C-alpha positions as CSV (number, residue, x, y, z in Angstrom):
1,M,16.6,-11.0,-31.3
2,D,17.1,-7.3,-32.1
3,I,18.0,-5.1,-29.1
4,K,18.3,-1.4,-29.7
5,S,21.3,0.3,-28.1
6,T,19.2,3.0,-26.5
7,L,17.0,0.4,-24.8
8,A,20.0,-1.4,-23.6
9,S,21.6,1.7,-22.2
10,Q,18.4,2.7,-20.4
11,L,18.1,-0.7,-18.8
12,Y,21.7,-0.6,-17.8
13,T,21.3,2.9,-16.2
14,Q,18.2,1.7,-14.3
15,T,20.1,-1.4,-13.1
16,Q,23.0,0.8,-11.9
17,A,20.6,2.9,-9.8
18,V,19.0,-0.1,-8.2
19,A,22.2,-1.9,-7.5
20,K,23.9,1.2,-5.9
21,P,24.8,0.4,-2.2
22,V,22.7,2.1,0.5
23,P,24.8,4.0,3.1
24,Q,24.8,2.1,6.4
25,I,23.4,3.9,9.5
26,P,25.9,3.4,12.3
27,E,24.6,1.0,14.9
28,K,24.1,2.1,18.4
29,T,26.1,0.6,21.2
30,A,24.2,-1.3,23.9
31,T,24.6,1.6,26.3
32,E,23.1,4.1,23.8
33,A,20.3,1.7,23.0
34,F,19.3,1.2,26.6
35,T,19.6,4.9,27.3
36,A,17.3,5.7,24.3
37,A,14.8,3.0,25.4
38,A,14.8,4.4,29.0
39,G,14.3,7.9,27.6
40,D,11.4,6.8,25.5
41,F,9.8,4.9,28.4
42,M,10.0,8.0,30.7
43,E,8.6,10.2,27.9
44,T,5.7,7.9,27.5
45,L,5.0,7.9,31.2
46,R,5.3,11.7,31.4
47,A,2.9,12.3,28.5
48,S,0.4,9.8,29.8
49,E,0.5,11.4,33.3
50,E,-0.1,14.8,31.7
51,T,-3.0,13.5,29.7
52,V,-4.6,11.8,32.7
53,Q,-4.3,14.9,34.8
54,A,-5.9,17.0,32.0
55,G,-8.7,14.4,31.9
56,L,-9.3,14.7,35.6
57,V,-9.9,18.5,35.4
58,G,-12.0,18.1,32.2
59,R,-9.5,19.4,29.6
60,A,-9.0,16.0,27.8
61,D,-11.6,13.7,26.4
62,P,-12.1,10.2,28.0
63,Q,-10.8,8.5,24.8
64,A,-7.5,10.3,25.1
65,V,-7.2,9.3,28.8
66,V,-7.9,5.6,27.9
67,E,-5.3,5.7,25.1
68,A,-2.8,7.2,27.4
69,L,-3.4,4.5,30.0
70,A,-3.1,1.8,27.4
71,A,0.2,3.3,26.2
72,T,1.5,3.4,29.8
73,E,0.4,-0.2,30.3
74,L,2.2,-1.3,27.2
75,A,5.4,0.6,28.2
76,V,5.4,-0.9,31.6
77,Q,4.8,-4.5,30.3
78,T,7.7,-4.0,27.8
79,A,10.0,-2.7,30.6
80,I,9.1,-5.7,32.8
81,A,9.7,-8.1,29.9
82,V,13.2,-6.6,29.3
83,R,14.0,-6.7,33.0
84,D,13.0,-10.4,33.1
85,K,15.2,-11.2,30.1
86,V,18.2,-9.4,31.7
87,V,17.7,-11.2,35.0
88,E,17.4,-14.5,33.1
89,A,20.6,-13.8,31.1
90,Y,22.4,-12.9,34.3
91,Q,21.3,-16.1,36.0
92,E,22.4,-18.1,33.0
93,I,25.9,-16.5,33.2
94,L,26.1,-17.4,36.9
95,R,25.3,-21.1,36.0
96,M,28.2,-21.3,33.5
97,P,31.2,-23.3,34.7
98,V,34.4,-21.4,35.1
């Protein structure tokens, strides 16, 4: 099997580029994550409210109003699911023997 040195060096260079480690993004603390989620939730509600108000006075089309209401519904359902999980975890902690 005849391997040319230029081909080998090209393959080696390509392998080095692929195997280079990717810099890690620092992870958020739990407080930062909840703060960001709450901020996103409030921003979704605010934007949806503005869209619905614009739709009531005729400045927004009905499809935008429906999309805004659907986004609001999804955000509220997500918040409720998170709340339920937090309450469930708290109750589980209370049941632990000391």
